[in-house]
C-alpha beads as a LAMMPS data file, in Angstrom:
LAMMPS data file: protein, C-alpha beads

349 atoms
348 bonds

1 atom types
1 bond types

-500.0 500.0 xlo xhi
-500.0 500.0 ylo yhi
-500.0 500.0 zlo zhi

Masses

1 110.0

Atoms # bond

1 1 1 358.433 -118.484 205.039
2 1 1 358.877 -114.785 205.884
3 1 1 359.155 -112.736 202.686
4 1 1 360.070 -109.100 203.270
5 1 1 358.621 -106.169 201.400
6 1 1 361.947 -105.514 199.730
7 1 1 362.280 -109.140 198.697
8 1 1 358.879 -108.903 197.025
9 1 1 360.083 -105.752 195.298
10 1 1 363.152 -107.578 194.030
11 1 1 361.026 -110.474 192.821
12 1 1 358.676 -108.119 190.959
13 1 1 361.636 -106.282 189.512
14 1 1 363.215 -109.507 188.359
15 1 1 360.051 -110.421 186.502
16 1 1 359.749 -106.995 184.897
17 1 1 363.433 -106.889 183.999
18 1 1 363.193 -109.862 181.652
19 1 1 362.430 -107.886 178.487
20 1 1 362.991 -109.264 175.018
21 1 1 365.873 -107.712 173.133
22 1 1 365.994 -107.582 169.371
23 1 1 369.122 -106.030 167.855
24 1 1 368.391 -103.473 165.140
25 1 1 370.644 -102.753 162.215
26 1 1 372.636 -99.721 163.323
27 1 1 374.795 -97.399 161.278
28 1 1 378.524 -98.037 161.208
29 1 1 378.922 -94.366 162.136
30 1 1 377.342 -94.840 165.559
31 1 1 379.651 -93.672 168.369
32 1 1 380.886 -95.974 171.079
33 1 1 379.352 -97.718 172.951
34 1 1 376.440 -97.860 170.473
35 1 1 378.492 -99.253 167.581
36 1 1 377.596 -102.799 168.690
37 1 1 373.881 -103.539 169.344
38 1 1 373.103 -105.010 172.754
39 1 1 376.319 -103.761 174.307
40 1 1 374.567 -100.988 176.270
41 1 1 372.337 -101.969 179.189
42 1 1 369.907 -99.446 180.652
43 1 1 367.457 -99.706 183.544
44 1 1 364.231 -97.703 183.768
45 1 1 363.368 -97.422 187.477
46 1 1 359.728 -96.352 187.869
47 1 1 357.765 -94.904 190.771
48 1 1 354.472 -94.168 188.978
49 1 1 353.089 -96.503 186.335
50 1 1 349.284 -96.316 186.646
51 1 1 347.387 -94.589 183.852
52 1 1 347.618 -94.005 180.130
53 1 1 350.345 -91.370 180.420
54 1 1 352.794 -93.795 181.986
55 1 1 351.967 -96.590 179.549
56 1 1 352.665 -94.220 176.677
57 1 1 355.857 -92.950 178.338
58 1 1 357.072 -96.537 178.674
59 1 1 356.260 -97.198 175.005
60 1 1 358.396 -94.191 174.078
61 1 1 361.301 -95.415 176.200
62 1 1 361.050 -98.867 174.642
63 1 1 360.875 -97.576 171.055
64 1 1 363.912 -95.291 171.426
65 1 1 365.876 -97.978 173.265
66 1 1 365.150 -100.399 170.430
67 1 1 366.271 -97.843 167.830
68 1 1 369.585 -97.496 169.677
69 1 1 370.103 -101.229 170.214
70 1 1 369.835 -100.838 174.001
71 1 1 369.192 -103.823 176.252
72 1 1 366.436 -102.291 178.425
73 1 1 365.422 -103.472 181.898
74 1 1 362.165 -102.112 183.369
75 1 1 361.910 -102.044 187.169
76 1 1 358.550 -100.938 188.591
77 1 1 358.208 -100.074 192.285
78 1 1 354.442 -99.441 192.064
79 1 1 354.645 -96.265 194.155
80 1 1 356.718 -97.796 196.944
81 1 1 359.527 -95.315 197.658
82 1 1 361.683 -97.801 199.595
83 1 1 361.369 -100.427 196.866
84 1 1 362.248 -97.858 194.184
85 1 1 365.457 -96.936 196.010
86 1 1 366.252 -100.624 196.379
87 1 1 365.691 -101.094 192.645
88 1 1 368.406 -98.540 191.884
89 1 1 370.785 -100.727 193.889
90 1 1 369.550 -103.756 191.976
91 1 1 370.241 -101.962 188.675
92 1 1 373.761 -101.179 189.883
93 1 1 374.244 -104.854 190.744
94 1 1 373.006 -105.856 187.280
95 1 1 375.910 -103.879 185.792
96 1 1 373.834 -101.466 183.729
97 1 1 375.542 -98.609 181.905
98 1 1 372.736 -96.128 182.499
99 1 1 369.654 -95.561 184.630
100 1 1 366.513 -93.540 183.979
101 1 1 364.774 -92.634 187.233
102 1 1 361.120 -91.962 186.469
103 1 1 359.288 -90.011 189.174
104 1 1 359.734 -90.689 192.874
105 1 1 360.419 -88.784 196.084
106 1 1 363.507 -86.649 196.594
107 1 1 364.146 -87.982 200.084
108 1 1 364.163 -91.608 198.962
109 1 1 365.920 -91.191 195.601
110 1 1 368.638 -88.629 196.346
111 1 1 371.062 -91.054 198.008
112 1 1 370.156 -93.929 195.684
113 1 1 370.911 -91.783 192.632
114 1 1 374.239 -90.738 194.152
115 1 1 375.168 -94.394 194.678
116 1 1 374.618 -94.991 190.969
117 1 1 376.786 -92.007 190.036
118 1 1 379.495 -93.192 192.445
119 1 1 379.404 -96.564 190.669
120 1 1 380.238 -94.851 187.373
121 1 1 376.727 -95.189 185.953
122 1 1 375.178 -92.411 183.867
123 1 1 371.814 -91.292 185.236
124 1 1 368.962 -89.057 184.068
125 1 1 365.857 -88.231 186.095
126 1 1 362.368 -87.614 184.729
127 1 1 360.076 -85.592 186.990
128 1 1 361.972 -86.274 190.196
129 1 1 364.456 -83.870 191.763
130 1 1 367.412 -85.914 193.008
131 1 1 369.391 -82.748 193.825
132 1 1 372.476 -83.798 191.859
133 1 1 374.278 -81.556 189.352
134 1 1 375.625 -84.616 187.527
135 1 1 372.134 -85.874 186.737
136 1 1 370.187 -84.082 183.959
137 1 1 366.536 -83.401 184.699
138 1 1 364.060 -84.368 181.983
139 1 1 361.055 -82.054 182.252
140 1 1 357.773 -81.452 180.481
141 1 1 358.152 -77.749 181.280
142 1 1 355.634 -78.217 184.049
143 1 1 355.351 -74.507 184.744
144 1 1 354.342 -73.974 181.112
145 1 1 351.853 -76.838 181.330
146 1 1 350.167 -75.124 184.270
147 1 1 350.463 -71.673 182.683
148 1 1 348.796 -72.726 179.427
149 1 1 345.900 -74.406 181.236
150 1 1 345.387 -71.482 183.616
151 1 1 345.575 -68.896 180.843
152 1 1 342.799 -70.799 179.097
153 1 1 340.796 -70.879 182.343
154 1 1 341.030 -67.083 182.563
155 1 1 340.169 -66.720 178.871
156 1 1 337.049 -68.821 179.414
157 1 1 335.964 -67.560 182.834
158 1 1 337.521 -64.146 183.382
159 1 1 339.936 -63.455 186.237
160 1 1 337.386 -63.757 189.042
161 1 1 336.091 -67.214 189.962
162 1 1 335.879 -69.773 192.763
163 1 1 338.225 -72.695 192.210
164 1 1 338.890 -76.185 193.437
165 1 1 342.479 -77.403 193.213
166 1 1 343.816 -80.960 193.131
167 1 1 347.377 -81.299 194.430
168 1 1 349.700 -83.750 196.189
169 1 1 352.934 -82.287 197.558
170 1 1 356.337 -83.928 197.202
171 1 1 356.060 -84.997 193.544
172 1 1 358.406 -82.808 191.487
173 1 1 356.119 -82.093 188.476
174 1 1 353.143 -81.358 190.722
175 1 1 355.277 -79.093 192.899
176 1 1 356.424 -77.144 189.822
177 1 1 352.822 -76.826 188.602
178 1 1 351.847 -75.688 192.095
179 1 1 354.355 -72.835 191.867
180 1 1 352.536 -71.542 188.777
181 1 1 349.138 -71.928 190.472
182 1 1 350.359 -69.805 193.382
183 1 1 351.722 -67.180 190.983
184 1 1 348.368 -66.964 189.199
185 1 1 346.463 -66.591 192.477
186 1 1 348.806 -63.768 193.479
187 1 1 348.492 -62.075 190.081
188 1 1 344.709 -62.484 189.936
189 1 1 343.292 -61.949 193.443
190 1 1 339.807 -62.580 192.104
191 1 1 340.685 -66.292 191.908
192 1 1 339.524 -67.784 195.191
193 1 1 340.736 -71.257 196.129
194 1 1 337.723 -72.766 197.889
195 1 1 339.161 -76.257 198.378
196 1 1 342.421 -78.120 197.900
197 1 1 342.472 -81.915 197.867
198 1 1 344.239 -84.832 196.195
199 1 1 345.673 -88.319 196.568
200 1 1 347.904 -90.723 194.662
201 1 1 346.267 -93.817 196.143
202 1 1 345.524 -96.410 193.456
203 1 1 343.363 -96.328 191.451
204 1 1 344.119 -92.619 191.416
205 1 1 341.076 -91.401 189.445
206 1 1 338.616 -93.273 191.658
207 1 1 340.363 -92.156 194.846
208 1 1 340.268 -88.514 193.724
209 1 1 336.610 -88.927 192.744
210 1 1 335.818 -90.001 196.301
211 1 1 337.364 -86.775 197.608
212 1 1 335.836 -84.595 194.889
213 1 1 332.314 -85.772 195.732
214 1 1 332.608 -84.194 199.153
215 1 1 334.252 -81.050 197.782
216 1 1 331.610 -80.268 195.161
217 1 1 328.805 -81.011 197.631
218 1 1 330.297 -78.670 200.234
219 1 1 331.236 -75.984 197.676
220 1 1 328.521 -75.740 194.999
221 1 1 329.818 -72.255 194.095
222 1 1 333.041 -73.676 192.594
223 1 1 332.992 -72.992 188.851
224 1 1 336.571 -73.957 187.928
225 1 1 338.544 -77.067 188.853
226 1 1 342.296 -76.984 188.270
227 1 1 343.442 -80.609 188.207
228 1 1 346.981 -80.514 186.742
229 1 1 347.345 -84.256 186.118
230 1 1 344.936 -86.179 183.917
231 1 1 344.192 -88.910 186.469
232 1 1 343.145 -86.089 188.841
233 1 1 340.924 -84.612 186.119
234 1 1 339.287 -87.987 185.468
235 1 1 338.406 -88.262 189.151
236 1 1 336.979 -84.753 189.310
237 1 1 334.917 -85.394 186.169
238 1 1 333.407 -88.520 187.721
239 1 1 332.256 -86.514 190.754
240 1 1 331.033 -83.546 188.709
241 1 1 329.032 -85.808 186.396
242 1 1 327.449 -87.625 189.336
243 1 1 326.530 -84.310 190.963
244 1 1 324.903 -83.070 187.754
245 1 1 327.208 -80.047 187.710
246 1 1 328.784 -80.460 184.258
247 1 1 327.076 -77.342 182.921
248 1 1 328.174 -75.120 185.814
249 1 1 331.807 -76.228 186.245
250 1 1 334.854 -76.362 183.968
251 1 1 337.880 -78.624 184.444
252 1 1 341.406 -77.637 183.365
253 1 1 344.159 -80.231 183.407
254 1 1 347.606 -81.306 182.292
255 1 1 348.576 -84.391 180.253
256 1 1 346.567 -86.224 177.604
257 1 1 345.686 -89.762 176.484
258 1 1 343.171 -91.467 174.199
259 1 1 340.800 -92.036 177.116
260 1 1 341.195 -88.368 178.124
261 1 1 340.248 -87.317 174.594
262 1 1 337.106 -89.438 174.771
263 1 1 336.193 -87.929 178.158
264 1 1 336.744 -84.368 176.918
265 1 1 334.610 -85.020 173.806
266 1 1 331.610 -86.433 175.653
267 1 1 328.558 -84.227 175.027
268 1 1 328.398 -81.567 177.727
269 1 1 331.738 -82.610 179.249
270 1 1 333.061 -80.267 181.956
271 1 1 336.655 -81.100 180.964
272 1 1 337.349 -78.264 178.541
273 1 1 341.127 -77.957 178.227
274 1 1 344.432 -79.598 179.013
275 1 1 348.068 -78.744 178.382
276 1 1 350.261 -81.648 177.436
277 1 1 353.389 -83.044 175.949
278 1 1 353.304 -86.318 174.080
279 1 1 354.288 -88.839 176.790
280 1 1 355.791 -91.193 174.215
281 1 1 358.012 -88.354 172.998
282 1 1 359.037 -87.579 176.597
283 1 1 360.014 -91.231 176.983
284 1 1 362.086 -91.067 173.809
285 1 1 363.787 -87.862 174.958
286 1 1 364.647 -89.485 178.297
287 1 1 366.508 -92.267 176.481
288 1 1 368.152 -89.889 174.016
289 1 1 369.521 -87.675 176.783
290 1 1 370.959 -90.697 178.568
291 1 1 372.417 -92.024 175.297
292 1 1 374.164 -88.710 174.705
293 1 1 375.827 -88.982 178.120
294 1 1 376.912 -92.549 177.393
295 1 1 378.461 -91.332 174.132
296 1 1 380.395 -88.640 176.004
297 1 1 378.097 -85.760 175.044
298 1 1 376.278 -83.252 177.272
299 1 1 372.491 -83.020 176.886
300 1 1 372.387 -80.095 179.314
301 1 1 371.423 -79.860 182.955
302 1 1 367.740 -79.401 182.120
303 1 1 366.202 -81.147 179.095
304 1 1 362.805 -79.561 178.487
305 1 1 360.033 -80.898 176.225
306 1 1 357.678 -78.018 175.248
307 1 1 353.922 -78.497 175.860
308 1 1 350.856 -77.855 173.686
309 1 1 347.467 -76.460 174.751
310 1 1 344.649 -78.787 173.704
311 1 1 341.066 -77.594 174.070
312 1 1 337.777 -79.422 173.803
313 1 1 337.062 -77.209 170.779
314 1 1 340.322 -78.310 169.109
315 1 1 339.360 -81.939 169.546
316 1 1 335.826 -81.477 168.231
317 1 1 336.697 -79.139 165.339
318 1 1 339.412 -81.517 164.101
319 1 1 337.466 -84.690 164.939
320 1 1 340.386 -85.977 167.011
321 1 1 339.507 -89.355 168.519
322 1 1 342.829 -90.701 169.774
323 1 1 346.520 -89.980 170.262
324 1 1 347.310 -90.907 166.657
325 1 1 344.817 -88.316 165.399
326 1 1 346.245 -85.767 167.812
327 1 1 349.776 -86.239 166.504
328 1 1 348.593 -86.144 162.883
329 1 1 346.360 -83.080 163.216
330 1 1 348.413 -81.094 165.737
331 1 1 351.986 -81.585 164.398
332 1 1 353.514 -79.539 167.219
333 1 1 352.415 -82.333 169.570
334 1 1 353.963 -85.162 167.549
335 1 1 357.655 -84.338 167.790
336 1 1 360.134 -82.580 170.054
337 1 1 363.476 -81.538 168.513
338 1 1 365.202 -82.104 171.850
339 1 1 368.378 -84.136 172.541
340 1 1 368.767 -85.086 168.860
341 1 1 372.430 -85.249 167.791
342 1 1 373.024 -86.058 164.120
343 1 1 374.119 -89.642 164.845
344 1 1 371.009 -90.517 166.873
345 1 1 368.625 -92.977 165.157
346 1 1 364.941 -92.206 165.684
347 1 1 362.248 -94.826 166.347
348 1 1 360.831 -96.312 163.189
349 1 1 363.631 -94.885 161.011

Bonds

1 1 1 2
2 1 2 3
3 1 3 4
4 1 4 5
5 1 5 6
6 1 6 7
7 1 7 8
8 1 8 9
9 1 9 10
10 1 10 11
11 1 11 12
12 1 12 13
13 1 13 14
14 1 14 15
15 1 15 16
16 1 16 17
17 1 17 18
18 1 18 19
19 1 19 20
20 1 20 21
21 1 21 22
22 1 22 23
23 1 23 24
24 1 24 25
25 1 25 26
26 1 26 27
27 1 27 28
28 1 28 29
29 1 29 30
30 1 30 31
31 1 31 32
32 1 32 33
33 1 33 34
34 1 34 35
35 1 35 36
36 1 36 37
37 1 37 38
38 1 38 39
39 1 39 40
40 1 40 41
41 1 41 42
42 1 42 43
43 1 43 44
44 1 44 45
45 1 45 46
46 1 46 47
47 1 47 48
48 1 48 49
49 1 49 50
50 1 50 51
51 1 51 52
52 1 52 53
53 1 53 54
54 1 54 55
55 1 55 56
56 1 56 57
57 1 57 58
58 1 58 59
59 1 59 60
60 1 60 61
61 1 61 62
62 1 62 63
63 1 63 64
64 1 64 65
65 1 65 66
66 1 66 67
67 1 67 68
68 1 68 69
69 1 69 70
70 1 70 71
71 1 71 72
72 1 72 73
73 1 73 74
74 1 74 75
75 1 75 76
76 1 76 77
77 1 77 78
78 1 78 79
79 1 79 80
80 1 80 81
81 1 81 82
82 1 82 83
83 1 83 84
84 1 84 85
85 1 85 86
86 1 86 87
87 1 87 88
88 1 88 89
89 1 89 90
90 1 90 91
91 1 91 92
92 1 92 93
93 1 93 94
94 1 94 95
95 1 95 96
96 1 96 97
97 1 97 98
98 1 98 99
99 1 99 100
100 1 100 101
101 1 101 102
102 1 102 103
103 1 103 104
104 1 104 105
105 1 105 106
106 1 106 107
107 1 107 108
108 1 108 109
109 1 109 110
110 1 110 111
111 1 111 112
112 1 112 113
113 1 113 114
114 1 114 115
115 1 115 116
116 1 116 117
117 1 117 118
118 1 118 119
119 1 119 120
120 1 120 121
121 1 121 122
122 1 122 123
123 1 123 124
124 1 124 125
125 1 125 126
126 1 126 127
127 1 127 128
128 1 128 129
129 1 129 130
130 1 130 131
131 1 131 132
132 1 132 133
133 1 133 134
134 1 134 135
135 1 135 136
136 1 136 137
137 1 137 138
138 1 138 139
139 1 139 140
140 1 140 141
141 1 141 142
142 1 142 143
143 1 143 144
144 1 144 145
145 1 145 146
146 1 146 147
147 1 147 148
148 1 148 149
149 1 149 150
150 1 150 151
151 1 151 152
152 1 152 153
153 1 153 154
154 1 154 155
155 1 155 156
156 1 156 157
157 1 157 158
158 1 158 159
159 1 159 160
160 1 160 161
161 1 161 162
162 1 162 163
163 1 163 164
164 1 164 165
165 1 165 166
166 1 166 167
167 1 167 168
168 1 168 169
169 1 169 170
170 1 170 171
171 1 171 172
172 1 172 173
173 1 173 174
174 1 174 175
175 1 175 176
176 1 176 177
177 1 177 178
178 1 178 179
179 1 179 180
180 1 180 181
181 1 181 182
182 1 182 183
183 1 183 184
184 1 184 185
185 1 185 186
186 1 186 187
187 1 187 188
188 1 188 189
189 1 189 190
190 1 190 191
191 1 191 192
192 1 192 193
193 1 193 194
194 1 194 195
195 1 195 196
196 1 196 197
197 1 197 198
198 1 198 199
199 1 199 200
200 1 200 201
201 1 201 202
202 1 202 203
203 1 203 204
204 1 204 205
205 1 205 206
206 1 206 207
207 1 207 208
208 1 208 209
209 1 209 210
210 1 210 211
211 1 211 212
212 1 212 213
213 1 213 214
214 1 214 215
215 1 215 216
216 1 216 217
217 1 217 218
218 1 218 219
219 1 219 220
220 1 220 221
221 1 221 222
222 1 222 223
223 1 223 224
224 1 224 225
225 1 225 226
226 1 226 227
227 1 227 228
228 1 228 229
229 1 229 230
230 1 230 231
231 1 231 232
232 1 232 233
233 1 233 234
234 1 234 235
235 1 235 236
236 1 236 237
237 1 237 238
238 1 238 239
239 1 239 240
240 1 240 241
241 1 241 242
242 1 242 243
243 1 243 244
244 1 244 245
245 1 245 246
246 1 246 247
247 1 247 248
248 1 248 249
249 1 249 250
250 1 250 251
251 1 251 252
252 1 252 253
253 1 253 254
254 1 254 255
255 1 255 256
256 1 256 257
257 1 257 258
258 1 258 259
259 1 259 260
260 1 260 261
261 1 261 262
262 1 262 263
263 1 263 264
264 1 264 265
265 1 265 266
266 1 266 267
267 1 267 268
268 1 268 269
269 1 269 270
270 1 270 271
271 1 271 272
272 1 272 273
273 1 273 274
274 1 274 275
275 1 275 276
276 1 276 277
277 1 277 278
278 1 278 279
279 1 279 280
280 1 280 281
281 1 281 282
282 1 282 283
283 1 283 284
284 1 284 285
285 1 285 286
286 1 286 287
287 1 287 288
288 1 288 289
289 1 289 290
290 1 290 291
291 1 291 292
292 1 292 293
293 1 293 294
294 1 294 295
295 1 295 296
296 1 296 297
297 1 297 298
298 1 298 299
299 1 299 300
300 1 300 301
301 1 301 302
302 1 302 303
303 1 303 304
304 1 304 305
305 1 305 306
306 1 306 307
307 1 307 308
308 1 308 309
309 1 309 310
310 1 310 311
311 1 311 312
312 1 312 313
313 1 313 314
314 1 314 315
315 1 315 316
316 1 316 317
317 1 317 318
318 1 318 319
319 1 319 320
320 1 320 321
321 1 321 322
322 1 322 323
323 1 323 324
324 1 324 325
325 1 325 326
326 1 326 327
327 1 327 328
328 1 328 329
329 1 329 330
330 1 330 331
331 1 331 332
332 1 332 333
333 1 333 334
334 1 334 335
335 1 335 336
336 1 336 337
337 1 337 338
338 1 338 339
339 1 339 340
340 1 340 341
341 1 341 342
342 1 342 343
343 1 343 344
344 1 344 345
345 1 345 346
346 1 346 347
347 1 347 348
348 1 348 349
């Protein structure tokens, strides 16, 4: 039997879509259509799902959806752009009220997102530019993420150093972080980019490590690695550790997870700072923005979650071992007062 790639995508989506729904007790003051639990159906259509960040983001989506009584369907394309676009069509066919598009490529998602809008479905997009004024963009303030990490790099190393840079073009958050990297290189001409590399091939950290081994061998004078995605930073750290260069190189990143915290706190770790938002909070904000649209409210064209700088010293001085510690000991990381109308129930409330 000949099974096409798209058919496999649909099969995988069908499996992932079967999520358990438990109706919470909602306030009688909830606006339509949230006044009756289970009445609202939402699809989360994912492009990237590998790594702790995306697991935490999904947990945030699920917790906020549960608080709102949303029947959530999770469709995971596993980094297949054609399958992700097809999954938007599947969500339309399922009769969902709203769609969250999580990452993806502009060229593959632009028309798919428009089809959803044309079908009368409310749509928000997290870290993918679908070039549609009717679709709010959920952002981590990626330029600020990069700025905070690079400002710390300059604080630690001065404004003259040789750098390696990990980057993959075409992914909206990485492209926005790249804009800040270019601005810093222009502002500080003493920053010399000796090598640029990167891949999103799974497993991402191991694939980046394979590239980084060659880079650090060919460029032993690199003292700073800017890896503005934590899976990139993990890969660079693997290569730097293997090369015995942890004492001569510093890694600056974006995003955070419990495993990242452990890696940053290893004795002599080269990974010294990251800038991050709480991915679970970003997931919650994505649902809240969509819920506002479904209730007839406007969350704004750009819904931005502010980031926090997290240094190795912060983690060690506060004995932060995991994401729970991070939220408890750095309160600015735990919450984001974004897309929070008075009627909106919060997870766990």
